[in-house]
Structures are given as C-alpha cells and as structure tokens.
N, C-alpha and C positions, 0 to 999 in steps of 0.2 A: 097598610104600607106606610112606612115612615117617609114623608115627603122630603125630608132633609137628607135622606140617604142616597148615595149614588146607586144607579141601577147596575146590576151585575152584568159582566161580560158573558159571552157565550159559554155554556157549560163544557164545550169540547176541550177548552184549555185546561180546566180542572181535571178532566178525564185523562188528558195526556200526562199531567203532573203525577197522577196516581201510578203511572208506569215507570217513574224514575227508579233507578236502582237504589239500593240501600246506601251506598256511598254518597250518591248525589243528594239523597234525602237528608243525610247527616250534614252535608255542606249547606243545605238550605236552612237547617236549624241554626247554623252559625250566623246566618243573615237575619234570623228572627222569624223565619217562615216554617210552619209546622204542617205537614201533610197528614190529615186524619183519614184513616181508611174507613170508608162508609160501611154500613151494615150490609148493604147489598152491593155486590161487586158489579161492574159494568157487564152488560149482556154479551158484548163482543170485544174482541181485541182491536179496539179502534185504531191504534197507531199503525197496525199492519195494513189498514185499508187506504192509507193516504196515497194519492196518485199525483197531485199537483202541489208543487212546493216553490214558493217565492221567498228568497232570503230576506228581501226588504219587508215583506208582510209578516215574516216570522218576528222580526224586530218590532214591527208595528203592533202586532197582537200581544207581544210580551210587555211592551210599555203600557198598552191599554189595560192589561190584566193587573200590572203593578199599580196603576192609578187607582183601581178599585180595591185592590187587596191591602194596600198600606195606608194606615191612618195618617192624617195630615199632622205635620209638626210645625207649630206656629210660634212666632216670636213677636215681641212688641217693638214697634218702631220707637226710636229714641225720643222723638219730639211730638208724638201723637198717641192717641189711644187705639189707633187702628191696628189690626193684625196684619202681619206680613208673612207669607209662606215661603220657606226655602224650596226652590224648584230647580229641576233640570228640564230643559226643553229639548224634545226629540223632534227634529224637523227634517224635511227633505224637499228639495226643489223639484223632484220628479213626480210628486203627488200634489196636485193643486189644493191649496188651503189646508194642508195637513200640518198640525202642530199639536203634539201630545205632551202633556206636562206630568212629570213625576215629582211627588213631594219628597222632602228630606234631602240629605246630603247628596249632591250630584255625583261625586266620584264613586262613593260606595254603591250607589244605586246603578251606576253604569256597569260596575263589575257584576252586580247581581243580575242585571239584564243580560249581559253577555254569558254569564254562567248558565242561566235558564235556556238561552238559545242553543248553546252547545249541547246541553243535556237533552233538549228536545230532539236534536239530530241523532244523538246516541240512542234515544228511545226508538226512533223510526228504524234505525239500522238494526238494532238488537231484536226488533219484532218482525224482521224479514219483510219490511215494506219494499215495494218495487215501484218506482216512480214512472209516470207517463209524460209528465210535463215539469220541466225544471227551469227556473229562472234565477240566475245569480247576478247580483249587482254589487260591484266593489269600487270604491274610490279611496282617495287618501285620507278621508275623514272617517271611514268606516271602522268599526270595532275589530278587535283582535279575533273575535269569535268567527268571522268569515274565513279567516285564514286557517283556523283550526277546523272549521267545517270542511274546507277543501281537503285537508289532510285526512279527515274521517272518511270522506268520499273516496279518496285515493286508496285507502286500505280496505274499502268495502265496495268494490266495483259493481257487485250485484245490485246494489241500491239504485243505480242509474243505468244498468245495462239494457233496460227496456224502454228508455226514454225516447219518445217520438218527437217531442217539441222541446227545443233547447234555445234559451235566450240568455245571452251574455252581454252585460252592460258594464263597461269599464270607463271610469271618469277620472281624469287627472292622475294617472297611475305612475307618473314619473318617479315617485318615491317608493312605491310598494310593488312595482311590477315584478321585481325579482322574487318576491314572496310567493307569487302565484305562477311563475314561469314553469316550475316542474309539474304543476297541476295541469296547465294548458297543454304541455307537451305530451302528457299521458292520456288526455281525453280521447284521441282517436282509437286507442286500444280498448277503452271502456265501452264505447258505443258501437252498435252495428245496426240500429233500427231507427236512427233519426230521420224523420220525414220533413220537419220544418225547423230551420236554423236561422236565428236572428242575432246579429252581432252589432253592437253600437259602442263606439269609443271616440272620445275627442283627443286621445293621445295616440300618437303613432310611433311605432318602433318596428324596425324591419323584422326582428325576431317574432314579435307579436303578429305581424302580418303573415308571416310564414306559418305560424301555429294555426291561424284561422283558415288559411288555404289548405293546410293538411286535414283539418276537420272536414271541410267541404269535399275534398278529394276522397277521403276515406269512407264516406257514407254512400253506399250503393243504392239505398232506398230513398235518397233525398228527393223530395218533391218541390220544395221551395226554400229559398234563402234570401235574406236581406242584409246588406252591409252598409254601415254608416261609419266613415273614417274621418269625418271633419276635414275635408280637403287634403287628404293624404293619398299617396299612391296606391292604386290597385295593382297588385302584382299578378302572377300567373293564376289562371282559373282553370280547373279541370272538373267541370260539372258532370254529375251522373247522368246516365241515359234516361232516367225516369223524371228528370227535372221538368217542372211545368210552370214555375213562377219564380221570377228574379226581380229584386228591387234594390236599387243603389241610391244612397242618400249622402250628399256631400262627399263624393269620391272623386279622385283625380285620375283620369285615364291617360294622362300625357305620356307616360312611360310604358304603356301597355304594349306598344308595337314591338318592343324588344323581347316580349314574353310570349309563351305559347298559351293558347286557351281559345276554345271555340265551342259555340253552343249548337253547332250544326247537327250533332248526333243526339240531341235531346228532344223532348216532347214539349218544348216551351210554348206556352199559351199566353202568359201574362208577363209584361215587362214594364219597368218604370225607372226613370232617371230623374231624381229630384235634386236640383241645385248642385249638379255635378260639373266638373271641369274637363276640358279636353275631349268633348264629344264631337269629334270630327268624322268626316266620311271615311277616312282611312281606318279609324278605330272600329266603326260599325262594319266596314268591309271585312276586317279581320275576325270580328266576333260572330257575325250573323249571316253574311252573304255566302251561300253555298254554290259550288259549281253546278252547272245545269244537269249533269247526269244523276245528281242526287235529289232526293225529295226536299223541297224547300221548307223552311220553318213556317208554320201557319199560326202566327201570333194573332190573337183576337183582341187582346187588351193592351193598350199602350198609353203611358202617362209620361210626359216630359215637362219639366219646369226649369227655367233659367236659360242660359245660352246653349245653343246646340247647332253648330254650323253644319252638322251632318244630317239634319232632320229630313231633308229632301230624300236622301238615299234610304233612310229608315222607313218613311211612308211609302216610297216607291216599292220597296222590297216586301212590305207587309200589307200594303193597301188592299189588295184583293181579299184579304181574310179578316181585316179589322172590323170589329163590331162595337168596341167600346174605346173611345178616344178622349183623352184629357190633355189639353195643351195650354201651357202658360209660358209663352216665350217672350223674353224681355227685349230681344233685339229686333228692330224693324225688319231687317233683311231676312232673319229666320222666320218671322211670322208670315211674310209674303210668300216665301218659298213653301212653307208648310201648308198654307191655305190653298195654294195653286196645286200642290201635290195631292191634297185630299180630293179636289175637284177632278183631277185626272186619273187617280188610281183607286179611290174608295167609293164603293156604292152599296156597302152593307152595314153602314153605321147605324146602330140602335141607340147608343148613348153618346152624346157629344157635349163636352164642356170646353168652352173657349174663354180664356181670360187674357187680360193685358193687351187686347187689341185696341186700335185707334180708329180715327175717322176714315183713313185710307183703306182699311181692311173691310169696311162694311159691304161694298159690292161683292167681294169674294165670299163673304159669309152668306149672303143671299144665294149665291150660286151653289155653294156646297150643300146648303140646306135643301135646296130644290133638287140637287143631284141625288141626295139620299132620302128623298121624300117617301119612298115606298117602305123603308125600314125604320126611319127615325121615330123613336118613341119618347126619348128623354133628352131634354135640351137645357143647358145652363149657359148663360151669357153674362160675362163680367168684364166690361171694357175697362181700360185704364182710367184712373181718376183724374189724369191731366185733361183739362178741357172736358170734364165729365158731363156737364149739361149739354154741350154741343154734340158729343158722341152719342149720348143716350137719346137725344131728340132725333138725330139722324137715323139711328138704328130702328127706333120705333116706327118711323114714318113708312118704311118699306118692308118691315118684318112681317106684319100681319098676313098679307096675301101669300107670303112665301111659306108659311108654316103648313105642314101637311095635316089633313083631316085626322090622321091616325095618331097624332101627337098626344101622349097621355100626361106628360110631366113637363112643366115649364118653370124654370128658376131664373128670374131676372134680378141681377145685382146692378142697379142703375141709379143715376141722379134723376129722379122722376119729377116731371112737371105734370100736374093734373090734366091739363088739356091734351098733351101728347099721349098720356096714358089712356084717356077716354077714347081718343080716335083709334088708338091701337086695339083696344078691347072690342070696339065696334067691328074691327076688321078680322077678328078671330072667332066670331060667333060660330063659324063652321067647324072649328077644331073641337074634338071630343076630349077635352082635358078632364083628367081626374084629380090632378094635383097642381096647384098654383102657388108659387112662392115668390115673394117680392121683398128684396132687401133694398131699402131706400137710403141712398147715401146723401140725398139732398136734405138740408136742414129746414127748409121752408115748406109750408103747406102740407105738413105730414098728416094732418087730420083730414084735409080735403082729399088727398091722395087715397087715404083709407076708405073714404066714402065712395069714391069711384070704384075701387076694388070690391067693396062690399056689395054694391048693386050688381056687378057682373057675377060675382060668386053665387049670389042668391038666384039670379035669373038662370044661370047655367047649371045650378045645383052641383057646384064643384064639391067633391067629397073631402079633399084635403086642402087646407088653406093656411098660409102663414104670412105674416107681415112683420118685417123687422126694420126698425129705424136705428140707424147708427147714431148713438148718443144716449146720454143718461136722461131719465125722467126728471123734469124740472117742474115742480109744483107751481112756480111763479110764471111759467110759460103757458099762455092761454091755449096755444095749439096742442101742447102736450096734455093739458087737462081735458080738452075736447076729445082728443084721441083716446084717452083712457075711458071716457064716458061712452064713446062710440063702440069700443071693443067690448066693454061690459054689456052693452045693449045688444050687440050682435051675437053674443054667446047664447041668447035665448032662441036664436033662429038656426045657428050652425055652430059647430065646435071648431075653434081655432087651435092650432098646434104651435109649439115652439118651432122657430125656423130651423134650429139645429136638429130637431127630432125628425123633420121631414126632408131635410137636404140629403140628396143621394150623392155618394162618391163612387168613383170607378171601382173601388174595392167591394162595394155592395153587390157587384155582378160577377165576382170571381167564381162563385159556385155554379154559375151558368156555363162555365167554360169546359167542364169535364164530363 
C-alpha cells in the first residue's frame, strides 16, 4: 500500500455511480470524470435497496468522494518554495467538527458536487427505491440541488410514499422559502404512513406554520412529533388518535388560546417543553385537561425546561401516572410549586432529574425522594451554580439517609468538597448502586475528590463509574497531573467510562412506555 495515497471512500458510492444513466455519464466526462464499467457487474441492484436518505449526508459523501477521486492541483506561493492548494471548504454548523476540503477550483467543483447529488436522486428514483426514513435540511446557503431534489420527489411521489420517519430542517429561509413552498404544500398528499415527524426551523412564516400543521393533521398513523419554531407561535394542532409522544422546543404558546387543538383523544405517554414561552395553566387546561366523564391522559414521561407558570396544573393532572420526570425550572416560584406538587401527587417516579434548584429547595427534594422511595431507581441532581459550594454541601449532608436502598443509578453534578463527599458516601453504604456518576464543578481538590470516590467504588464494587471535571487538563497543574495518574492507576482495578456515555436522559426510557 502506498503510504502517501489517500484511503478510498466506501465502495457503495462507486456502485451508485455505475447506475448513472448515459446522459449523466456523458456530463461527468465533461467534468473530467470517467466511469469504467467493471468486468463483473454488481450482484444486486443496490440503489433500489436504499431506505434511509439524509440530504446533508448526500452532500457530505459526495464531497468526501471528490476529495479522494480528484488529484490535487497545486500552485507555488509567490514568496516561498512551499506549495499551496486551491481548495473549497464544505462546512456545516449542524455537524460538530465537520470540515471537508475539495481540491481545485471552488466554483466548478461546487457545480460538479451538485450535479452528482442530483444524479444520485435520479438513480434512486429510476430504480424504484422506496424510502422509510427521509431527512431534508435546507437553508439560504444550500446548493441548488436541494430545490431540484424537491422537484424530483414531487414528480415521483412513490419514492417517499412509504416514509415512516420524516425530518425537516429549515434554517434562515427568508430568501428561499418561496422555492420550497409548493413542495411543502404537496407533502400531505404524498404521505400516508408517517409515524414520526420532526420539524425544526429558526424562521417563522404563517404559511410555513400552516403547512406543518397540515402535515401533522393529515397523518392518521402519527405516533410522535417534535416542533422547534425558535420562539414563534404555535397555531392550531390536530393530533392523530394514535399519538404517543410530543416534544416542543422554543415554541411560543401565547396565542394558542384562540385556536382549536386538544390532545384528549390521543394515547399520549411522553411530553416535553424545552425553553418554550407562554406555558400557562390556561394553555395546559386547553390542551390536556379532559372533563371527568372521559378517560384522562396517562402521561408517564414529562420534561420541562425554562419558565412554566402552569407547572403545578401539569403535575397535578399527570402526577398519578408519571414515572419519568425531568425538570429544569429557572423561576424560583415555578420550582417551589413543582416540587410541592410532586410530593402531593407523584408516587410512581422511577427516573428523576432535577436541575437549577437552590438552597431553599433542598428540604422539598428530601421529601419527594422519600415519598417515591419504593419506585425510585434513577436519580440526577444538578443544583444551580450560584452559591454552588453552599448548595452542594447542604444537599450532601442530608441526602444520604434519604436515598432508597433500591436506587441503582446516581448522577451528581455538584461543586464537590472532599470532606462533604466522604461523609455522604459513608451514609449511602446501604444503597445498592450499580452506576455512579460525578460531575465536579469545583476547581480545587479534584484529585482528592477522585480518591474518595475511588475507595467507595472499589469497596461497593460499583459496576459503572464516571468522574468528570469541568475544565481542561493543565499539565502545569499539580492536581491535574495527580488526577491523571490516579485514573490510569485505577484502570487496573476497574473500568471507568466517559461521563457522556453513562449519563441517562429521559429519552432513554421512552421504549419502556409502550
């Protein structure tokens, strides 16, 4: 193998290129790309088997293929002997650390990239592919190929007629919204089998909102949907009777009272409001509270983040059925009402995540943990960072005796002082923990804190353990160096995991709801 040669991308891309029609192959030759028919033809008609399609990843794979297929074109710098390569950079803020580089002239290669992407869609359609999962992402910086792709789909509805998972992401569409408006308006007539629909946009338009509402309303098999409107109005909602999961992100419900829409006739089990506005008791009354002659909603999973003045009504209504609860309430009054409501109405909680609470909320937290002691298995506590040391110290002092013996998972995001942690761990020797996660927001004694945790984990034989320190490793910091040595030494006795790999979110329990 030539060590200086780039490794080849997956062969599936080359296989798809073999299926280009003759006209597109001729066009490729004009770009300087020649497709050579292999001696042995592919065993299967691979384009016909495609089930999942992501427009962004189509671009991504095309650029990756071009990086390997096209030779570098280099030029000399004017004032040095170094080589400089002409490049076009393909980047996206939606994928972390993604930056792919194409050699040669940027404009001509962009046209080539778009031509290949369009041709790929034509290949899939002409080979009678039928998608199950479709994700379309369009913004003002996207290439022309996406709009041509929408047109291809519009003329070949069979290609998406069996789609069950639909994701639409529109970013800053103020300049190009009119180009996709006909496509959006026609979508309800193409689909009949969507089960999961996700829509995300930071641009609001009343017509766009109506199109999304029409998609939701038209799908009789819809099981879940999520909406992200970036603080724009949520209009009327007409959910299907089969609906089990609904998630709102950055939506404004202030004007919902003038619209129709009720979840009372659905099978809703999972509900979340993330950083939304207008979450008043009146809104919740309209959406979820059902008159007594009818069967109430039995929501088992609830997640709320940000302001929510109606949180008391929500927990009161669903409390007897809630098993998975995640609250991150920013207002003091909302937190106090929510915690009191949990104590009064919830006694089946298995997963509990509480964040942004302060010193005043600690006695309520003890009570609600004790109240749910028979069922509680997973607990995450993340107090506010304001007065973090005081809140963490106060929490640990009385938390140990409160934790039930049956608790399996404990995730503490605290400003940890070693002495407080040691006393706390001595008080939870009775707890049958299987997973212990500690995120230390304190910058001092990080090595000593780990030593305390290490002794407890080894004595209790904790199966899953993670220790995360907020901050970057500093080779000049003696504590950091000691911590690095202790972690490496500890790996001989037990396996540590990354904090992110062990941390459980409420979405990890969705499969348990049905």
